[in-house]
C-alpha atoms as one frame of an Amber mdcrd trajectory, in Angstrom:
protein
  21.177  22.187 -12.502  20.442  21.510 -16.063  20.277  17.850 -15.473  17.393
  18.599 -13.299  16.002  20.785 -16.146  16.380  17.589 -18.493  15.123  15.057
 -16.403  11.955  17.274 -15.532  11.428  17.840 -19.609  11.772  14.198 -20.222
   9.525  13.206 -17.291   6.514  15.952 -18.166   6.637  14.282 -22.050   6.594
  11.384 -20.596   3.336  12.327 -18.631   1.875  13.785 -21.729   2.389  10.791
 -23.880   1.247   7.982 -21.673  -2.407   8.283 -22.442  -2.156   8.220 -25.981
  -0.200   5.171 -25.554  -2.332   3.323 -23.390  -5.485   3.918 -26.281  -2.859
   1.687 -28.910  -4.536  -1.531 -27.154  -5.752  -3.367 -29.933  -6.685  -6.749
 -28.231  -8.992  -5.552 -25.410 -11.739  -5.125 -27.835 -11.689  -6.814 -30.673
 -14.758  -8.511 -31.964 -13.173 -12.210 -32.592 -14.075 -14.815 -29.513 -10.609
 -16.292 -30.054  -8.990 -12.900 -29.293 -10.842 -12.036 -26.616 -10.161 -15.311
 -25.252  -6.909 -15.441 -25.097  -6.740 -11.833 -23.637  -8.940 -13.245 -20.312
  -6.905 -16.017 -20.028  -3.663 -14.016 -20.428  -5.412 -12.000 -17.547  -5.671
 -15.003 -15.714  -2.407 -16.286 -15.867  -0.479 -13.055 -15.425  -2.962 -12.380
 -11.852  -2.732 -15.664 -10.702   0.909 -16.130 -11.477   2.917 -14.144  -8.408
   0.421 -15.905  -6.267   1.821 -19.312  -7.303   5.000 -17.808  -7.006   4.605
 -17.041  -3.466   2.929 -19.625  -2.384   5.893 -22.021  -3.430   8.396 -20.136
  -2.118   6.527 -19.699   1.392   5.973 -23.717   1.058   9.855 -23.780   0.322
  10.951 -22.205   2.915   8.206 -24.046   5.744  10.268 -27.190   4.147  13.867
 -25.839   4.852  12.720 -24.919   8.169  10.994 -27.652   9.276  14.474 -29.991
   7.651  16.433 -27.490  10.105  14.476 -28.482  13.134  14.564 -31.712  12.973
  16.540 -33.605  14.893  19.941 -34.890  12.804  20.848 -38.598  13.201  24.132
 -38.755  14.850  22.602 -36.401  17.462  20.473 -38.298  20.411  16.937 -37.399
  20.528  15.734 -34.759  23.078  13.001 -36.085  25.432
């Protein structure tokens, strides 16, 4: 029972502390144009990277399936 209390206490402290740490972002509201451009570019990269990875995986699976279904050289072709 003590471990559950410790975990609950830790979760409560984390929930109380987390909103304050979210305000610590110094990059989001920078006045320098270079910093804002880097922030927007990084945001775009992190947004589209998972989509590109999923598309690449789907294309790889489709290619593997197509090669697996293709007739082999030593088997006669089916009509």
